[in-house]
Structure formats: C-alpha cells, structure tokens
C-alpha positions as CSV (number, residue, x, y, z in Angstrom):
1,X,0.0,0.0,0.0
2,X,1.5,3.4,-1.1
3,X,1.8,6.2,1.4
4,X,-0.4,9.2,0.9
5,X,1.3,12.0,-0.8
6,X,2.6,14.7,1.5
7,X,0.6,17.9,1.8
8,X,1.9,21.1,0.4
9,X,2.0,24.7,1.7
10,X,2.5,27.0,-1.2
11,X,3.7,30.6,-0.7
12,X,3.3,33.1,-3.5
13,X,2.8,36.8,-3.7
14,X,-1.0,36.6,-4.4
15,X,-3.7,34.2,-3.3
16,X,-5.2,32.1,-6.1
17,X,-8.6,33.8,-5.9
18,X,-10.1,37.2,-6.8
19,X,-13.3,39.1,-6.0
20,X,-15.8,39.2,-8.9
21,X,-18.3,41.4,-7.2
22,X,-20.8,38.8,-6.1
23,X,-18.4,36.2,-4.9
24,X,-14.9,34.8,-5.3
25,X,-13.4,32.8,-8.1
26,X,-10.1,31.1,-8.9
27,X,-7.7,33.5,-10.6
28,X,-6.5,32.7,-14.1
29,X,-2.8,32.1,-14.6
30,X,-0.3,29.3,-15.0
31,X,0.7,28.9,-11.3
32,X,-3.0,28.5,-10.2
33,X,-3.7,26.1,-13.0
34,X,-0.6,24.1,-12.1
35,X,-1.2,23.8,-8.4
36,X,-4.9,23.4,-8.2
37,X,-5.2,19.6,-9.0
38,X,-2.1,18.6,-7.1
39,X,-2.9,20.6,-4.0
40,X,-6.5,19.5,-4.0
41,X,-5.2,15.9,-4.1
42,X,-2.6,16.4,-1.4
43,X,-4.4,19.0,0.8
44,X,-2.5,21.8,2.4
45,X,-2.6,25.6,2.3
46,X,-1.8,28.6,0.0
47,X,-0.2,31.7,1.6
48,X,-0.5,34.9,-0.3
49,X,-1.4,38.6,-0.2
50,X,-5.1,39.3,0.1
51,X,-5.0,42.1,-2.5
52,X,-6.4,44.5,0.1
53,X,-9.7,42.7,0.5
54,X,-11.1,42.4,4.0
55,X,-13.4,39.5,3.4
56,X,-11.1,37.0,1.7
57,X,-12.4,33.5,2.1
58,X,-10.4,30.8,3.8
59,X,-11.6,28.2,1.4
60,X,-13.4,27.8,-2.0
61,X,-15.6,24.8,-2.8
62,X,-13.6,24.1,-6.0
63,X,-10.3,24.5,-4.1
64,X,-9.9,22.0,-1.2
65,X,-7.1,23.8,0.5
66,X,-6.9,26.4,3.1
67,X,-6.3,30.0,2.0
68,X,-4.0,32.0,4.4
69,X,-4.3,35.7,3.6
70,X,-1.4,38.1,4.3
71,X,-2.6,41.6,5.1
72,X,-0.3,44.5,3.9
73,X,-0.6,48.2,4.5
74,X,-0.8,50.6,1.5
75,X,2.8,51.8,2.3
76,X,4.0,48.2,2.3
77,X,2.3,47.5,-1.1
78,X,3.9,50.7,-2.5
79,X,7.5,50.0,-1.2
80,X,7.6,46.2,-1.3
81,X,5.6,45.4,-4.4
82,X,5.6,48.4,-6.7
83,X,9.0,49.4,-5.4
84,X,11.5,46.7,-4.6
85,X,9.9,43.8,-6.3
86,X,8.9,45.5,-9.5
87,X,11.4,48.5,-9.9
88,X,14.4,46.8,-8.3
89,X,14.3,43.0,-8.7
90,X,12.2,42.7,-11.9
91,X,14.5,44.8,-14.1
92,X,17.6,43.4,-12.4
93,X,16.6,39.7,-12.9
94,X,15.8,40.5,-16.6
95,X,19.4,41.4,-17.3
96,X,18.9,45.0,-16.2
97,X,17.2,45.7,-19.5
98,X,15.6,48.7,-17.7
99,X,17.8,50.3,-15.1
100,X,17.0,49.0,-11.6
101,X,16.2,51.5,-8.9
102,X,17.9,50.9,-5.5
103,X,16.1,52.5,-2.5
104,X,16.9,51.5,1.1
105,X,13.3,52.2,2.2
106,X,12.1,49.7,-0.4
107,X,14.6,47.1,0.8
108,X,13.4,47.6,4.4
109,X,9.8,47.1,3.3
110,X,10.8,44.0,1.3
111,X,12.4,42.5,4.4
112,X,9.4,43.3,6.6
113,X,6.9,41.9,4.1
114,X,9.0,38.7,3.6
115,X,8.9,38.3,7.4
116,X,5.1,38.6,7.4
117,X,4.9,35.9,4.7
118,X,7.3,33.7,6.6
119,X,5.1,34.1,9.8
120,X,2.1,33.0,7.8
121,X,3.9,30.1,6.3
122,X,5.1,28.8,9.7
123,X,1.6,29.1,11.0
124,X,0.3,27.1,8.0
125,X,3.0,24.5,8.4
126,X,2.2,24.1,12.1
127,X,-1.4,23.3,11.2
128,X,-0.3,20.9,8.4
129,X,1.9,18.1,9.7
130,X,4.6,16.7,7.4
131,X,3.9,19.3,4.7
132,X,6.4,20.3,2.0
133,X,6.9,24.1,1.7
134,X,7.0,25.5,-1.8
135,X,7.9,29.1,-2.2
136,X,7.5,31.0,-5.5
137,X,9.1,33.8,-7.3
138,X,11.2,37.0,-6.9
139,X,8.8,38.7,-4.4
140,X,9.8,36.2,-1.7
141,X,13.5,35.5,-2.0
142,X,14.1,35.9,1.8
143,X,11.3,33.5,2.9
144,X,13.2,30.2,2.7
145,X,15.8,31.2,5.2
146,X,13.3,33.0,7.5
147,X,11.3,29.8,7.8
148,X,14.4,27.6,8.2
149,X,15.5,29.7,11.2
150,X,12.4,28.6,13.0
151,X,11.9,25.1,11.4
152,X,15.4,23.8,10.7
153,X,14.2,20.4,9.4
154,X,11.5,21.7,7.1
155,X,11.7,20.4,3.5
156,X,11.5,23.5,1.4
157,X,11.7,24.2,-2.3
158,X,11.9,27.5,-4.2
159,X,11.0,28.1,-7.8
160,X,12.0,31.3,-9.7
161,X,9.6,32.1,-12.5
162,X,11.9,34.8,-14.0
163,X,15.4,34.6,-15.5
164,X,18.5,34.7,-13.2
165,X,21.1,37.1,-14.7
166,X,24.8,36.8,-14.9
167,X,26.8,37.3,-11.7
168,X,28.0,40.7,-12.9
169,X,24.5,42.0,-13.3
170,X,23.2,40.5,-10.1
171,X,26.1,41.9,-8.1
172,X,24.7,45.4,-8.7
173,X,22.1,45.0,-6.0
174,X,23.5,46.3,-2.7
175,X,21.7,43.5,-0.7
176,X,23.1,40.7,-2.9
177,X,24.4,38.6,-0.1
178,X,21.1,38.8,1.9
179,X,19.1,37.8,-1.1
180,X,21.3,34.8,-1.9
181,X,21.4,33.6,1.7
182,X,17.6,33.9,1.8
183,X,17.3,31.6,-1.1
184,X,19.8,29.1,0.3
185,X,17.4,28.5,3.2
186,X,15.7,26.1,0.7
187,X,16.7,22.5,0.1
188,X,16.2,22.9,-3.6
189,X,16.3,26.1,-5.7
190,X,14.8,25.6,-9.2
191,X,14.9,27.5,-12.4
192,X,13.4,27.2,-15.9
193,X,16.7,26.5,-17.7
194,X,20.2,25.4,-17.1
195,X,21.5,28.9,-18.1
196,X,19.7,30.5,-15.2
197,X,20.8,27.7,-12.8
198,X,24.5,28.2,-13.8
199,X,24.2,32.0,-13.3
200,X,22.8,31.5,-9.9
201,X,25.5,29.0,-8.8
202,X,28.2,31.2,-10.2
203,X,26.7,34.2,-8.3
204,X,26.7,32.2,-5.0
205,X,30.3,31.0,-5.6
206,X,31.5,34.6,-6.3
207,X,29.5,36.6,-3.8
208,X,29.2,34.2,-0.9
209,X,32.8,33.0,-0.8
210,X,33.5,35.1,2.3
211,X,30.4,33.6,3.9
212,X,31.9,30.1,3.7
213,X,29.6,28.9,0.9
214,X,31.3,26.7,-1.7
215,X,30.2,25.3,-5.0
216,X,30.0,21.6,-5.6
217,X,28.8,20.9,-9.1
218,X,25.3,22.3,-9.3
219,X,25.0,22.3,-5.5
220,X,26.0,24.8,-2.8
221,X,27.6,23.6,0.4
222,X,26.9,25.8,3.4
223,X,29.3,26.3,6.4
224,X,27.2,24.0,8.6
225,X,27.5,21.2,6.0
226,X,24.0,21.5,4.7
227,X,23.8,21.1,0.9
228,X,21.4,23.1,-1.3
229,X,20.6,21.5,-4.6
230,X,19.6,23.4,-7.7
231,X,17.5,22.1,-10.6
232,X,16.4,23.2,-14.0
233,X,12.7,22.3,-14.6
234,X,10.8,24.4,-17.3
235,X,7.2,25.2,-16.3
236,X,4.5,24.3,-18.8
237,X,0.8,24.6,-19.4
238,X,-2.3,22.4,-18.9
239,X,-2.3,21.1,-22.5
240,X,-5.4,19.0,-22.1
241,X,-7.4,22.0,-20.8
242,X,-6.1,24.2,-23.6
243,X,-7.1,21.6,-26.1
244,X,-10.6,21.4,-24.6
245,X,-11.1,25.1,-24.7
246,X,-9.7,25.4,-28.2
247,X,-12.2,22.9,-29.6
248,X,-15.2,24.2,-27.7
249,X,-18.3,25.5,-29.4
250,X,-17.6,29.0,-28.0
251,X,-14.1,29.0,-29.4
252,X,-15.5,27.8,-32.8
253,X,-17.9,30.7,-32.8
254,X,-15.2,33.2,-31.8
255,X,-12.9,31.8,-34.5
256,X,-15.6,32.3,-37.1
257,X,-15.8,36.0,-36.2
258,X,-12.0,36.5,-36.3
259,X,-11.8,34.7,-39.7
260,X,-14.6,36.8,-41.1
261,X,-12.9,40.0,-39.9
262,X,-9.6,39.1,-41.5
263,X,-10.8,37.1,-44.5
264,X,-8.2,37.0,-47.3
265,X,-5.4,38.2,-45.1
266,X,-2.5,36.5,-43.4
267,X,-2.7,37.0,-39.6
268,X,0.4,37.7,-37.5
269,X,-0.3,37.6,-33.8
270,X,1.4,38.9,-30.6
271,X,0.0,38.3,-27.1
272,X,1.8,39.8,-24.2
273,X,1.5,41.5,-20.9
274,X,2.4,45.1,-21.6
275,X,5.9,45.0,-20.2
276,X,9.2,46.4,-21.4
277,X,10.8,42.9,-21.4
278,X,8.3,41.6,-24.1
279,X,9.9,43.3,-27.1
280,X,6.6,44.7,-28.4
281,X,8.2,47.9,-29.7
282,X,10.9,45.9,-31.6
283,X,8.1,43.7,-33.0
284,X,6.1,46.6,-34.3
285,X,9.3,48.2,-35.8
286,X,10.1,44.8,-37.6
287,X,6.6,44.7,-39.0
288,X,6.9,48.3,-40.2
289,X,10.2,47.4,-41.9
290,X,8.5,44.4,-43.6
291,X,5.8,46.7,-45.0
292,X,8.4,49.1,-46.2
293,X,10.4,46.4,-48.0
294,X,7.4,44.5,-49.3
295,X,4.7,46.9,-50.6
296,X,2.8,43.8,-52.0
297,X,2.1,42.6,-48.4
298,X,0.5,45.8,-47.2
299,X,-3.0,44.7,-48.0
300,X,-2.3,41.0,-47.5
301,X,-1.0,40.8,-43.9
302,X,-2.4,42.1,-40.6
303,X,-0.7,42.2,-37.2
304,X,-3.0,41.7,-34.2
305,X,-1.2,42.8,-31.0
306,X,-3.0,41.9,-27.8
307,X,-1.4,43.9,-24.9
308,X,-2.7,42.9,-21.5
309,X,-2.7,46.0,-19.1
310,X,0.1,45.8,-16.5
311,X,1.3,48.1,-13.7
312,X,-0.2,51.3,-15.0
313,X,0.9,53.0,-11.8
314,X,4.6,52.6,-12.7
315,X,6.1,55.3,-14.8
316,X,8.1,53.0,-17.1
317,X,4.9,51.1,-18.0
318,X,2.9,54.2,-18.7
319,X,5.7,55.4,-21.0
320,X,5.8,52.0,-22.7
321,X,2.1,52.1,-23.4
322,X,2.4,55.5,-24.9
323,X,5.3,54.4,-27.1
324,X,3.5,51.3,-28.4
325,X,0.3,53.1,-29.2
326,X,2.3,55.9,-31.0
327,X,4.2,53.4,-33.2
328,X,1.0,51.4,-34.0
329,X,-0.7,54.6,-35.0
330,X,2.2,55.7,-37.2
331,X,2.2,52.3,-39.0
332,X,-1.5,52.5,-39.6
333,X,-1.2,56.1,-40.8
334,X,1.6,55.2,-43.2
335,X,0.3,52.0,-44.7
336,X,-3.5,52.1,-44.6
337,X,-4.9,52.4,-48.1
338,X,-8.1,54.4,-48.7
339,X,-11.2,52.3,-47.9
340,X,-9.0,49.4,-46.6
341,X,-8.5,47.9,-43.2
342,X,-5.5,49.0,-41.0
343,X,-2.4,46.8,-40.9
344,X,-2.1,46.8,-37.1
345,X,-5.0,45.9,-34.8
346,X,-4.0,46.9,-31.3
347,X,-6.1,45.4,-28.4
348,X,-5.2,46.9,-25.0
349,X,-7.1,44.4,-22.8
350,X,-7.1,40.8,-21.7
351,X,-9.2,38.2,-23.5
352,X,-11.4,35.3,-22.2
353,X,-9.8,31.9,-22.8
354,X,-12.2,31.0,-25.7
355,X,-11.5,34.3,-27.4
356,X,-7.7,33.9,-26.9
357,X,-7.9,30.4,-28.3
358,X,-9.7,31.7,-31.4
359,X,-6.9,34.2,-32.0
360,X,-4.3,31.5,-31.6
361,X,-6.2,29.3,-34.1
362,X,-6.5,32.1,-36.6
363,X,-2.9,33.2,-36.4
364,X,-0.8,32.0,-39.4
365,X,2.3,33.3,-37.7
366,X,2.8,33.7,-33.9
367,X,5.3,36.4,-32.9
368,X,6.8,35.7,-29.4
369,X,9.7,38.0,-29.4
370,X,10.7,39.1,-25.8
371,X,14.0,40.8,-25.2
372,X,14.3,38.4,-22.2
373,X,11.8,36.1,-20.6
374,X,12.0,33.4,-18.0
375,X,9.9,30.9,-20.0
376,X,7.0,32.5,-22.0
377,X,3.9,30.3,-21.8
378,X,2.2,32.1,-24.7
379,X,4.5,30.1,-27.1
380,X,3.3,26.8,-25.6
381,X,-0.3,28.0,-25.6
382,X,-0.1,28.7,-29.3
383,X,1.4,25.3,-30.0
384,X,-1.2,23.5,-27.9
385,X,-4.1,25.2,-29.7
386,X,-2.7,24.8,-33.1
387,X,-1.9,21.1,-32.4
388,X,-5.4,20.4,-30.9
389,X,-7.1,21.8,-34.0
390,X,-4.7,20.1,-36.5
391,X,-3.4,23.4,-37.7
392,X,0.1,24.3,-38.9
393,X,1.0,27.9,-38.1
394,X,4.5,29.2,-37.8
395,X,6.1,30.2,-34.5
396,X,8.7,33.0,-34.5
397,X,10.4,32.8,-31.1
398,X,13.0,34.9,-29.3
399,X,16.2,33.0,-28.5
400,X,16.2,34.9,-25.2
401,X,13.2,33.0,-23.8
402,X,13.3,29.8,-21.7
403,X,10.9,28.3,-24.2
404,X,13.5,28.4,-26.9
405,X,15.3,25.6,-25.2
406,X,12.3,23.3,-25.8
407,X,10.6,24.6,-28.9
408,X,13.7,24.1,-31.1
409,X,11.6,23.7,-34.3
410,X,10.4,27.3,-34.1
411,X,12.0,30.1,-36.1
412,X,14.4,31.5,-33.6
413,X,15.1,35.2,-33.7
414,X,17.2,38.0,-32.1
415,X,14.6,40.7,-31.3
416,X,17.3,43.3,-30.8
417,X,18.1,43.0,-34.5
418,X,14.9,44.7,-35.9
419,X,15.9,44.1,-39.6
420,X,16.9,40.5,-38.9
421,X,13.5,40.0,-37.1
422,X,11.7,41.5,-40.1
423,X,13.5,39.0,-42.4
424,X,12.5,36.1,-40.2
425,X,8.9,37.1,-40.2
426,X,9.1,37.3,-44.0
427,X,10.6,33.8,-43.9
428,X,7.7,32.5,-41.7
429,X,5.2,33.9,-44.2
430,X,6.9,31.9,-47.0
431,X,7.4,28.6,-45.1
432,X,6.1,25.6,-47.0
433,X,3.0,24.0,-45.5
434,X,4.7,20.6,-44.9
435,X,7.6,22.2,-43.1
436,X,5.2,24.1,-40.8
437,X,3.1,21.0,-40.2
438,X,6.2,18.9,-39.3
439,X,7.5,21.6,-36.9
440,X,4.1,22.1,-35.2
441,X,3.6,18.4,-34.8
442,X,7.0,18.0,-33.1
443,X,6.5,20.9,-30.8
444,X,3.0,19.7,-30.0
445,X,4.3,16.3,-28.9
446,X,7.0,17.9,-26.7
447,X,4.6,20.3,-25.0
448,X,2.1,17.4,-24.4
449,X,4.7,15.1,-22.9
450,X,6.1,17.8,-20.6
451,X,2.9,19.5,-19.4
452,X,2.4,21.4,-16.2
453,X,1.3,18.3,-14.3
454,X,4.6,16.6,-15.0
455,X,6.4,19.8,-14.0
456,X,4.6,19.8,-10.6
457,X,5.3,16.1,-10.0
458,X,9.1,16.6,-10.7
459,X,9.2,19.7,-8.5
460,X,7.5,18.1,-5.5
461,X,9.6,14.9,-5.8
462,X,12.8,17.1,-5.7
463,X,11.6,19.0,-2.7
464,X,10.5,15.8,-0.9
465,X,14.0,14.4,-1.3
C-alpha cells in the first residue's frame, strides 16, 4: 500500500482567488492552473497577499485547500511590491534591461513583508503536519531562510519564474548577499533553464565566498555542512485543458468571427502583458520594416497585437504604453490604403480563454519576441491550440526565452536585430506547409509530454528528497 502524498504549503505573492463582485473565483494564470489539481489531491494551504480585500475566504468549494491571507498596508504594497519587487528586482533579474532603482526604504519594506509571509507560512506548516513548503518567485527571496531559522528540518523548495542574470548583473544590487542567503534556506532552488541555474550557482560562488559557501557541481555547500541542490525544470501549461477550450463551441464561434474579420489576409499575432521585457516595440518596428520592404504585403497581412494591461501606476509602464500606441498609430497612418483595413489591430485588454484560443487558431504566424523572458507560456499555448485543431501555423520565437530551449523547431530570432527579425517574419510567411506542419507536430508532442502536471510532479519529488 502506497503512502499518501505529503501535503503542500505553497507561498506566492498573491492568493489564487479574486473578487468578482458577487463572490470569489479562482484566478487565471499558470501557477494556479498548475497547483490546483495537485494541492486538491494532497491538501495543504496557500499563503498569499489578500490584495487589500477584507473578506477574503479561507476556502473555496472548488479548491480543497486552506487560504492563508497576508494583510499588507498601503505603504508596504507601495514599497515592497511596486518598489523593490517591480522596480528593483524585476529589471535586475531581466538582465537590467531597464535600469533597476535601489532605494533603502524599499529594501526595508521588502524584508518586513517577507517576514510577514514567513510568519504566515510557519503558522500554516504548524497546522499541516509533514507538509512540504514550496515558495514561489522574486517577491519572496528571503522567505526560505526566515522559515528555516524557525523550522530547521522543514523540507523547502523555491521556484523562480523569472530569469536569473549573470553574476556581474546580479552583483549590482546592494543587498546581494542577503538575497542569496535567503534563497539558500531552501533545500532545492529551481529555475526554468540550465543557463539560469548556472548563473545562480556562479553568483553564489563569487558573492558568498567570504560567507563560507562553496560550490560543488550544481549544489551549494553551506558552512554548517547542509547542501542546497539546484535544478532546471521548465514550467509548462495544462495542455489537455487548452485543447478542450480550443475545440469548444464558443471557441469555434469566436474563431468564425475572427476569420470573417480578416478574410483573405494572413494573420500575424502577438499576445503579451504590456511589459518592457516583451519586445513589443521591436516587433512593431520589424513589422513596419517588412511593409516598407514589401509593398505587395501591405493589404495581404495584418498584425494583431494583444497587450494585457500591466502596472499602470509605474512610470516606465505608462511610457511604454504611450510608445507602443504611437508606433502602432504611425504604422496605420503610413500604410492604410483608402477604404481598406488598417495593418495593425491593437487590443489593450485581456481576452477570455475561448477568445484567446480563437486568435491562436486564426494566427498564421505567432510572434513571441521578448527581449528576455524566464519561460513564456504564450508560445506553448499557441502550440497547444494549433496542435489540438490540427493546424500548422509558424512560431517565431526569441532566442532569449526559456521556451527556446524546448521549442527548437520554431523560427528563432534575435529581437534586438529589428531588420533581422523582419526578415525572419518574412521567412515565416513563406514557409512551405509541410515544413510548418512537421514543426508544429514535433512541438505539440513535446509540450504534451512535458505539461504542467509533470512539472509539478518533478518539483515536489525534488523537494521531498
């Protein structure tokens, strides 16, 4: 008789629920999708910020785990979340593609809030005997060590959903040692790719040498003899669920509308959170260069850019939105023919799953061109929908995404090279059908074999030791 699987206490910046006015629902997103089935099967708790709501439920009928809300003040949200997490760590971890801002008041708030999360995690662990602790992402880098200080034998894993930069870039943060030691409170620290793992191990070897930490292969040995392992485990999507949505009646109806709207034109598609890491500006400039070079395509192709609103209260994001909208408007002003449709359709909003699947199905070419991205699940979503419907679109994928390591049949690009990106988009438009079909089939098999459920199983097996 097999032992029951160990329960899990997950710690993430946000709880997996949101208020819809007349009640609470599970939030969309990869992490919630990934953890819902496994945590329902194992039981446990989810620790996260309550988003400022005062009546957050402690349980939902469709989520058979405890919800442990963390309450934060407006000042803490400003300094910890909008400040240190999103204006210091986010750009830093993305290779300082935007200059990080270093404010000591933000760092203090980050430490205070991580301590609050650690308190809530310990409380949840006390109520859940023999649970594994699974901490997620850059908001909570200090939590593993804060918990270990109070529960030395606790089995703990940490997964970073962003890239990890080179040691030279990471060394810029003044609190580099504290952040690294915080992570080394875990038993296993995991990343999407081997590149990120190597960067982390090298950072520890260089920056923690005086602390007595030494490198042993892909592991870190601490002065007390404890060994912290690292692993590379790329996150994925719920392929079966995407296939179900993609072939639903609602998706069929939405697809018919999209196909009617763009009848007779080849559809290029971009779907991104509006973030400076996503390469939306470079993508628009590459499309503009294509229309300049190929006048015959001006009435034959359309670029649909879905930009999901993000962090409007941060100056860099407001500037990005203005820049994107200005470029899209310029392209439409330059290349729209009298009485004809515009070449760029810009949607500044999120889409329901069925509508998003319809756009994925309608897209002849998917443009996933971030300047840097930890994984990028949009690429895998596109592959899953195309494969489920037996389609054969082309995927243009930035070589600076974690997904590029897996989706090797895609057309890899360097998004910093706008002219080169334009040429690859042109190549995608001209790819023979059989070549596209073979590439999509191979990528579809790989995404299906390594879906989000297998990712969770691997992660929890690593943490459990």
